PQR file with spaces between the fields and no chain letter, atoms N, CA, C, O and H, PARSE charges and radii, in Angstrom:
ATOM       1  N    ASP     1     161.010  156.970  162.200 -0.4000 1.5000
ATOM       2  CA   ASP     1     162.144  156.954  161.269 -0.0000 2.0000
ATOM       3  C    ASP     1     161.658  156.582  159.879  0.5500 1.7000
ATOM       4  O    ASP     1     161.043  155.531  159.696 -0.5500 1.4000
ATOM       5  N    LEU     2     161.925  157.422  158.909 -0.4000 1.5000
ATOM       6  CA   LEU     2     161.383  157.220  157.565 -0.0000 2.0000
ATOM       7  C    LEU     2     161.944  155.954  156.925  0.5500 1.7000
ATOM       8  O    LEU     2     161.204  155.196  156.297 -0.5500 1.4000
ATOM       9  H    LEU     2     162.425  158.276  159.058  0.4000 1.0000
ATOM      10  N    ASP     3     163.241  155.722  157.080 -0.4000 1.5000
ATOM      11  CA   ASP     3     163.854  154.518  156.521 -0.0000 2.0000
ATOM      12  C    ASP     3     163.187  153.263  157.054  0.5500 1.7000
ATOM      13  O    ASP     3     162.938  152.313  156.311 -0.5500 1.4000
ATOM      14  H    ASP     3     163.842  156.338  157.589  0.4000 1.0000
ATOM      15  N    TYR     4     162.902  153.268  158.347 -0.4000 1.5000
ATOM      16  CA   TYR     4     162.268  152.107  158.971 -0.0000 2.0000
ATOM      17  C    TYR     4     160.870  151.907  158.409  0.5500 1.7000
ATOM      18  O    TYR     4     160.475  150.776  158.125 -0.5500 1.4000
ATOM      19  H    TYR     4     163.104  154.039  158.950  0.4000 1.0000
ATOM      20  N    GLU     5     160.119  152.984  158.244 -0.4000 1.5000
ATOM      21  CA   GLU     5     158.758  152.894  157.702 -0.0000 2.0000
ATOM      22  C    GLU     5     158.784  152.328  156.281  0.5500 1.7000
ATOM      23  O    GLU     5     157.986  151.452  155.946 -0.5500 1.4000
ATOM      24  H    GLU     5     160.439  153.903  158.475  0.4000 1.0000
ATOM      25  N    LEU     6     159.684  152.818  155.462 -0.4000 1.5000
ATOM      26  CA   LEU     6     159.776  152.336  154.084 -0.0000 2.0000
ATOM      27  C    LEU     6     160.143  150.860  154.052  0.5500 1.7000
ATOM      28  O    LEU     6     159.587  150.089  153.270 -0.5500 1.4000
ATOM      29  H    LEU     6     160.332  153.529  155.734  0.4000 1.0000
ATOM      30  N    ARG     7     161.078  150.478  154.903 -0.4000 1.5000
ATOM      31  CA   ARG     7     161.499  149.084  154.954 -0.0000 2.0000
ATOM      32  C    ARG     7     160.345  148.196  155.415  0.5500 1.7000
ATOM      33  O    ARG     7     160.145  147.098  154.894 -0.5500 1.4000
ATOM      34  H    ARG     7     161.530  151.104  155.538  0.4000 1.0000
ATOM      35  N    ARG     8     159.589  148.689  156.402 -0.4000 1.5000
ATOM      36  CA   ARG     8     158.500  147.909  156.974 -0.0000 2.0000
ATOM      37  C    ARG     8     157.370  147.741  155.950  0.5500 1.7000
ATOM      38  O    ARG     8     156.736  146.688  155.896 -0.5500 1.4000
ATOM      39  H    ARG     8     159.752  149.580  156.825  0.4000 1.0000
ATOM      40  N    GLN     9     157.121  148.765  155.150 -0.4000 1.5000
ATOM      41  CA   GLN     9     156.016  148.718  154.193 -0.0000 2.0000
ATOM      42  C    GLN     9     156.416  147.986  152.907  0.5500 1.7000
ATOM      43  O    GLN     9     155.702  147.094  152.450 -0.5500 1.4000
ATOM      44  H    GLN     9     157.636  149.621  155.195  0.4000 1.0000
ATOM      45  N    GLY    10     157.561  148.368  152.328 -0.4000 1.5000
ATOM      46  CA   GLY    10     157.910  147.900  150.990 -0.0000 2.0000
ATOM      47  C    GLY    10     158.795  146.670  150.967  0.5500 1.7000
ATOM      48  O    GLY    10     158.541  145.743  150.198 -0.5500 1.4000
ATOM      49  H    GLY    10     158.141  149.093  152.700  0.4000 1.0000
ATOM      50  N    GLY    11     159.834  146.642  151.797 -0.4000 1.5000
ATOM      51  CA   GLY    11     160.768  145.527  151.763 -0.0000 2.0000
ATOM      52  C    GLY    11     161.571  145.559  150.480  0.5500 1.7000
ATOM      53  O    GLY    11     162.514  146.342  150.365 -0.5500 1.4000
ATOM      54  H    GLY    11     160.041  147.395  152.421  0.4000 1.0000
ATOM      55  N    SER    12     161.219  144.730  149.514 -0.4000 1.5000
ATOM      56  CA   SER    12     161.961  144.657  148.259 -0.0000 2.0000
ATOM      57  C    SER    12     161.822  145.957  147.470  0.5500 1.7000
ATOM      58  O    SER    12     162.759  146.370  146.785 -0.5500 1.4000
ATOM      59  H    SER    12     160.453  144.094  149.608  0.4000 1.0000
ATOM      60  N    SER    13     160.672  146.597  147.560 -0.4000 1.5000
ATOM      61  CA   SER    13     160.468  147.863  146.863 -0.0000 2.0000
ATOM      62  C    SER    13     161.422  148.924  147.406  0.5500 1.7000
ATOM      63  O    SER    13     161.988  149.713  146.650 -0.5500 1.4000
ATOM      64  H    SER    13     159.911  146.261  148.116  0.4000 1.0000
ATOM      65  N    TYR    14     161.590  148.931  148.719 -0.4000 1.5000
ATOM      66  CA   TYR    14     162.514  149.866  149.376 -0.0000 2.0000
ATOM      67  C    TYR    14     163.933  149.623  148.876  0.5500 1.7000
ATOM      68  O    TYR    14     164.653  150.570  148.557 -0.5500 1.4000
ATOM      69  H    TYR    14     161.131  148.290  149.334  0.4000 1.0000
ATOM      70  N    VAL    15     164.333  148.365  148.809 -0.4000 1.5000
ATOM      71  CA   VAL    15     165.673  148.012  148.348 -0.0000 2.0000
ATOM      72  C    VAL    15     165.853  148.431  146.892  0.5500 1.7000
ATOM      73  O    VAL    15     166.904  148.955  146.524 -0.5500 1.4000
ATOM      74  H    VAL    15     163.749  147.596  149.068  0.4000 1.0000
ATOM      75  N    GLY    16     164.843  148.207  146.068 -0.4000 1.5000
ATOM      76  CA   GLY    16     164.912  148.565  144.658 -0.0000 2.0000
ATOM      77  C    GLY    16     165.102  150.059  144.457  0.5500 1.7000
ATOM      78  O    GLY    16     165.876  150.483  143.598 -0.5500 1.4000
ATOM      79  H    GLY    16     163.989  147.781  146.367  0.4000 1.0000
ATOM      80  N    GLN    17     164.394  150.860  145.253 -0.4000 1.5000
ATOM      81  CA   GLN    17     164.526  152.307  145.145 -0.0000 2.0000
ATOM      82  C    GLN    17     165.917  152.758  145.569  0.5500 1.7000
ATOM      83  O    GLN    17     166.499  153.648  144.950 -0.5500 1.4000
ATOM      84  H    GLN    17     163.766  150.516  145.951  0.4000 1.0000
ATOM      85  N    ARG    18     166.450  152.147  146.623 -0.4000 1.5000
ATOM      86  CA   ARG    18     167.784  152.501  147.109 -0.0000 2.0000
ATOM      87  C    ARG    18     168.844  152.145  146.059  0.5500 1.7000
ATOM      88  O    ARG    18     169.792  152.902  145.853 -0.5500 1.4000
ATOM      89  H    ARG    18     165.977  151.424  147.126  0.4000 1.0000
ATOM      90  N    LEU    19     168.682  150.995  145.399 -0.4000 1.5000
ATOM      91  CA   LEU    19     169.625  150.593  144.369 -0.0000 2.0000
ATOM      92  C    LEU    19     169.554  151.550  143.184  0.5500 1.7000
ATOM      93  O    LEU    19     170.583  151.941  142.633 -0.5500 1.4000
ATOM      94  H    LEU    19     167.911  150.381  145.566  0.4000 1.0000
ATOM      95  N    ALA    20     168.339  151.926  142.794 -0.4000 1.5000
ATOM      96  CA   ALA    20     168.158  152.831  141.664 -0.0000 2.0000
ATOM      97  C    ALA    20     168.803  154.185  141.956  0.5500 1.7000
ATOM      98  O    ALA    20     169.344  154.831  141.058 -0.5500 1.4000
ATOM      99  H    ALA    20     167.503  151.608  143.241  0.4000 1.0000
ATOM     100  N    SER    21     168.741  154.608  143.221 -0.4000 1.5000
ATOM     101  CA   SER    21     169.329  155.887  143.606 -0.0000 2.0000
ATOM     102  C    SER    21     170.857  155.801  143.608  0.5500 1.7000
ATOM     103  O    SER    21     171.535  156.792  143.335 -0.5500 1.4000
ATOM     104  H    SER    21     168.302  154.083  143.951  0.4000 1.0000
ATOM     105  N    GLY    22     171.392  154.633  143.910 -0.4000 1.5000
ATOM     106  CA   GLY    22     172.834  154.482  144.048 -0.0000 2.0000
ATOM     107  C    GLY    22     173.536  154.138  142.743  0.5500 1.7000
ATOM     108  O    GLY    22     174.738  154.369  142.614 -0.5500 1.4000
ATOM     109  H    GLY    22     170.842  153.828  144.132  0.4000 1.0000
ATOM     110  N    LEU    23     172.813  153.594  141.775 -0.4000 1.5000
ATOM     111  CA   LEU    23     173.423  153.181  140.518 -0.0000 2.0000
ATOM     112  C    LEU    23     173.280  154.266  139.453  0.5500 1.7000
ATOM     113  O    LEU    23     172.372  155.094  139.537 -0.5500 1.4000
ATOM     114  H    LEU    23     171.837  153.406  141.880  0.4000 1.0000
ATOM     115  N    PRO    24     174.168  154.274  138.449 -0.5600 1.5000
ATOM     116  CA   PRO    24     174.120  155.260  137.364  0.2800 2.0000
ATOM     117  C    PRO    24     172.844  155.147  136.536  0.5500 1.7000
ATOM     118  O    PRO    24     172.412  156.127  135.929 -0.5500 1.4000
ATOM     119  N    ASN    25     172.242  153.970  136.507 -0.4000 1.5000
ATOM     120  CA   ASN    25     170.962  153.809  135.808 -0.0000 2.0000
ATOM     121  C    ASN    25     170.120  152.755  136.516  0.5500 1.7000
ATOM     122  O    ASN    25     170.650  151.939  137.270 -0.5500 1.4000
ATOM     123  H    ASN    25     172.593  153.174  137.000  0.4000 1.0000
ATOM     124  N    SER    26     168.809  152.769  136.277 -0.4000 1.5000
ATOM     125  CA   SER    26     167.895  151.874  136.994 -0.0000 2.0000
ATOM     126  C    SER    26     167.765  150.519  136.297  0.5500 1.7000
ATOM     127  O    SER    26     167.020  149.657  136.762 -0.5500 1.4000
ATOM     128  H    SER    26     168.378  153.431  135.665  0.4000 1.0000
ATOM     129  N    GLU    27     168.486  150.320  135.181 -0.4000 1.5000
ATOM     130  CA   GLU    27     168.379  149.057  134.448 -0.0000 2.0000
ATOM     131  C    GLU    27     168.861  147.878  135.289  0.5500 1.7000
ATOM     132  O    GLU    27     168.358  146.764  135.143 -0.5500 1.4000
ATOM     133  H    GLU    27     169.091  151.020  134.803  0.4000 1.0000
ATOM     134  N    GLU    28     169.831  148.119  136.165 -0.4000 1.5000
ATOM     135  CA   GLU    28     170.333  147.059  137.041 -0.0000 2.0000
ATOM     136  C    GLU    28     169.215  146.494  137.899  0.5500 1.7000
ATOM     137  O    GLU    28     169.139  145.283  138.111 -0.5500 1.4000
ATOM     138  H    GLU    28     170.240  149.024  136.284  0.4000 1.0000
ATOM     139  N    VAL    29     168.349  147.366  138.391 -0.4000 1.5000
ATOM     140  CA   VAL    29     167.218  146.938  139.210 -0.0000 2.0000
ATOM     141  C    VAL    29     166.256  146.118  138.358  0.5500 1.7000
ATOM     142  O    VAL    29     165.716  145.114  138.821 -0.5500 1.4000
ATOM     143  H    VAL    29     168.410  148.350  138.218  0.4000 1.0000
ATOM     144  N    MET    30     166.040  146.544  137.114 -0.4000 1.5000
ATOM     145  CA   MET    30     165.128  145.839  136.211 -0.0000 2.0000
ATOM     146  C    MET    30     165.641  144.432  135.924  0.5500 1.7000
ATOM     147  O    MET    30     164.853  143.495  135.800 -0.5500 1.4000
ATOM     148  H    MET    30     166.479  147.360  136.738  0.4000 1.0000
ATOM     149  N    VAL    31     166.940  144.285  135.821 -0.4000 1.5000
ATOM     150  CA   VAL    31     167.545  142.978  135.562 -0.0000 2.0000
ATOM     151  C    VAL    31     167.220  142.014  136.691  0.5500 1.7000
ATOM     152  O    VAL    31     166.931  140.841  136.453 -0.5500 1.4000
ATOM     153  H    VAL    31     167.580  145.046  135.922  0.4000 1.0000
ATOM     154  N    HIS    32     167.268  142.514  137.928 -0.4000 1.5000
ATOM     155  CA   HIS    32     166.980  141.662  139.085 -0.0000 2.0000
ATOM     156  C    HIS    32     165.496  141.298  139.144  0.5500 1.7000
ATOM     157  O    HIS    32     165.136  140.201  139.569 -0.5500 1.4000
ATOM     158  H    HIS    32     167.503  143.467  138.122  0.4000 1.0000
ATOM     159  N    GLU    33     164.636  142.234  138.713 -0.4000 1.5000
ATOM     160  CA   GLU    33     163.195  142.002  138.800 -0.0000 2.0000
ATOM     161  C    GLU    33     162.734  141.036  137.709  0.5500 1.7000
ATOM     162  O    GLU    33     162.014  140.080  137.997 -0.5500 1.4000
ATOM     163  H    GLU    33     164.929  143.126  138.369  0.4000 1.0000
ATOM     164  N    SER    34     163.143  141.277  136.451 -0.4000 1.5000
ATOM     165  CA   SER    34     162.720  140.417  135.348 -0.0000 2.0000
ATOM     166  C    SER    34     163.788  140.391  134.262  0.5500 1.7000
ATOM     167  O    SER    34     163.702  141.147  133.294 -0.5500 1.4000
ATOM     168  H    SER    34     163.728  142.054  136.217  0.4000 1.0000
ATOM     169  N    PRO    35     164.802  139.523  134.411 -0.5600 1.5000
ATOM     170  CA   PRO    35     165.927  139.469  133.468  0.2800 2.0000
ATOM     171  C    PRO    35     165.494  139.134  132.048  0.5500 1.7000
ATOM     172  O    PRO    35     166.075  139.647  131.092 -0.5500 1.4000
ATOM     173  N    LYS    36     164.485  138.281  131.893 -0.4000 1.5000
ATOM     174  CA   LYS    36     164.025  137.901  130.555 -0.0000 2.0000
ATOM     175  C    LYS    36     163.398  139.091  129.835  0.5500 1.7000
ATOM     176  O    LYS    36     163.646  139.310  128.649 -0.5500 1.4000
ATOM     177  H    LYS    36     164.014  137.864  132.670  0.4000 1.0000
ATOM     178  N    LYS    37     162.585  139.856  130.562 -0.4000 1.5000
ATOM     179  CA   LYS    37     161.933  141.021  129.971 -0.0000 2.0000
ATOM     180  C    LYS    37     162.972  142.073  129.594  0.5500 1.7000
ATOM     181  O    LYS    37     162.916  142.659  128.512 -0.5500 1.4000
ATOM     182  H    LYS    37     162.384  139.678  131.525  0.4000 1.0000
ATOM     183  N    GLN    38     163.924  142.304  130.505 -0.4000 1.5000
ATOM     184  CA   GLN    38     164.961  143.309  130.269 -0.0000 2.0000
ATOM     185  C    GLN    38     165.798  142.923  129.054  0.5500 1.7000
ATOM     186  O    GLN    38     166.166  143.775  128.245 -0.5500 1.4000
ATOM     187  H    GLN    38     163.969  141.828  131.384  0.4000 1.0000
ATOM     188  N    ARG    39     166.091  141.635  128.935 -0.4000 1.5000
ATOM     189  CA   ARG    39     166.902  141.145  127.826 -0.0000 2.0000
ATOM     190  C    ARG    39     166.147  141.297  126.505  0.5500 1.7000
ATOM     191  O    ARG    39     166.749  141.588  125.471 -0.5500 1.4000
ATOM     192  H    ARG    39     165.792  140.943  129.592  0.4000 1.0000
ATOM     193  N    SER    40     164.817  141.099  126.543 -0.4000 1.5000
ATOM     194  CA   SER    40     164.003  141.242  125.340 -0.0000 2.0000
ATOM     195  C    SER    40     163.937  142.702  124.897  0.5500 1.7000
ATOM     196  O    SER    40     163.892  142.999  123.703 -0.5500 1.4000
ATOM     197  H    SER    40     164.328  140.862  127.383  0.4000 1.0000
ATOM     198  N    ASP    41     163.932  143.616  125.881 -0.4000 1.5000
ATOM     199  CA   ASP    41     163.868  145.036  125.574 -0.0000 2.0000
ATOM     200  C    ASP    41     165.197  145.556  125.025  0.5500 1.7000
ATOM     201  O    ASP    41     165.230  146.538  124.283 -0.5500 1.4000
ATOM     202  H    ASP    41     163.969  143.375  126.851  0.4000 1.0000
ATOM     203  N    HIS    42     166.295  144.885  125.399 -0.4000 1.5000
ATOM     204  CA   HIS    42     167.619  145.325  124.968 -0.0000 2.0000
ATOM     205  C    HIS    42     168.399  144.153  124.354  0.5500 1.7000
ATOM     206  O    HIS    42     169.310  143.617  124.986 -0.5500 1.4000
ATOM     207  H    HIS    42     166.268  144.087  126.002  0.4000 1.0000
ATOM     208  N    PRO    43     168.043  143.755  123.121 -0.5600 1.5000
ATOM     209  CA   PRO    43     168.694  142.591  122.485  0.2800 2.0000
ATOM     210  C    PRO    43     170.176  142.835  122.202  0.5500 1.7000
ATOM     211  O    PRO    43     170.939  141.878  122.066 -0.5500 1.4000
ATOM     212  N    GLN    44     170.596  144.104  122.110 -0.4000 1.5000
ATOM     213  CA   GLN    44     171.990  144.411  121.834 -0.0000 2.0000
ATOM     214  C    GLN    44     172.896  144.092  123.009  0.5500 1.7000
ATOM     215  O    GLN    44     174.117  144.034  122.861 -0.5500 1.4000
ATOM     216  H    GLN    44     169.976  144.880  122.221  0.4000 1.0000
ATOM     217  N    SER    45     172.298  143.883  124.186 -0.4000 1.5000
ATOM     218  CA   SER    45     173.108  143.572  125.369 -0.0000 2.0000
ATOM     219  C    SER    45     173.568  142.119  125.283  0.5500 1.7000
ATOM     220  O    SER    45     174.266  141.638  126.176 -0.5500 1.4000
ATOM     221  H    SER    45     171.307  143.930  124.307  0.4000 1.0000
């Protein structure tokens, strides 16, 4: 099962890819990974 293999190998990486696929943009995933970096890249937020 491909889903099982991805989960077994990546874990958080698998979850991040699934979130990026489900959300209108991947910035939400970036916020969870490094909120300080994301905030620095987008000061207007």
